C-alpha positions in Angstrom: -5.5 12.9 0.0 -1.8 13.3 -0.8 -0.8 14.7 -4.2 1.3 12.3 -6.3 3.4 13.9 -9.1 5.8 12.4 -11.6 7.9 14.3 -14.1 8.4 13.1 -17.6 12.1 13.4 -18.7 13.1 13.2 -22.4 9.5 12.2 -23.5 10.0 8.8 -21.7 6.4 8.2 -20.8 6.8 4.5 -20.2 9.3 5.2 -17.5 7.1 7.9 -16.0 4.2 5.4 -15.9 6.3 2.8 -14.1 7.3 5.4 -11.5 3.7 6.5 -11.1 2.5 2.9 -10.6 5.2 2.3 -8.0 4.3 5.5 -6.1 0.6 4.6 -6.1 1.4 1.1 -4.9 3.6 2.3 -2.1 1.0 4.9 -1.1 -1.6 2.1 -0.7 -4.1 3.7 -3.1 -4.7 0.4 -5.1 -5.5 -1.4 -1.9 -8.0 1.3 -0.7 -9.7 1.3 -4.1 -10.0 -2.5 -4.1 -11.6 -2.4 -0.6 -14.0 0.3 -1.6 -15.1 -1.5 -4.8 -17.7 -3.5 -3.0 -19.7 -3.0 0.2 -18.2 -4.6 3.2 -20.3 -5.8 6.1 -19.3 -4.4 9.5 -18.2 -7.8 10.7 -16.0 -8.3 7.7 -14.6 -4.8 8.2 -13.6 -5.6 11.8 -12.2 -9.0 10.8 -10.1 -7.4 8.0 -8.8 -4.7 10.4 -7.9 -7.3 13.0 -6.0 -9.3 10.4 -4.1 -6.3 9.2 -3.2 -5.4 12.8 -1.9 -8.9 13.4 0.1 -8.8 10.2 1.7 -5.5 11.2 2.5 -7.0 14.7 4.1 -10.1 13.1 6.2 -8.0 10.8 7.3 -5.7 13.6 8.2 -8.7 15.8 10.2 -10.3 13.1 12.1 -7.1 12.5 12.9 -6.7 16.2 14.2 -10.3 16.4 16.7 -9.8 13.7 20.3 -9.0 14.6 21.7 -5.7 13.4 24.5 -6.2 10.9 
């Protein structure tokens, strides 16, 4: 696992919490915890992985079709 650190500046804990939540979300930790919350059948696991791969391919294809500015 990757270590996530956030420094608190001028006792601004609210801002530090927002930054921490953003870092955790970008890391994908929330998504992994949500998936691990319940048992997933092997067929559901394969289906989810296939959907994620197709989504990544669609995103990559749409990025490659865009014209550079």
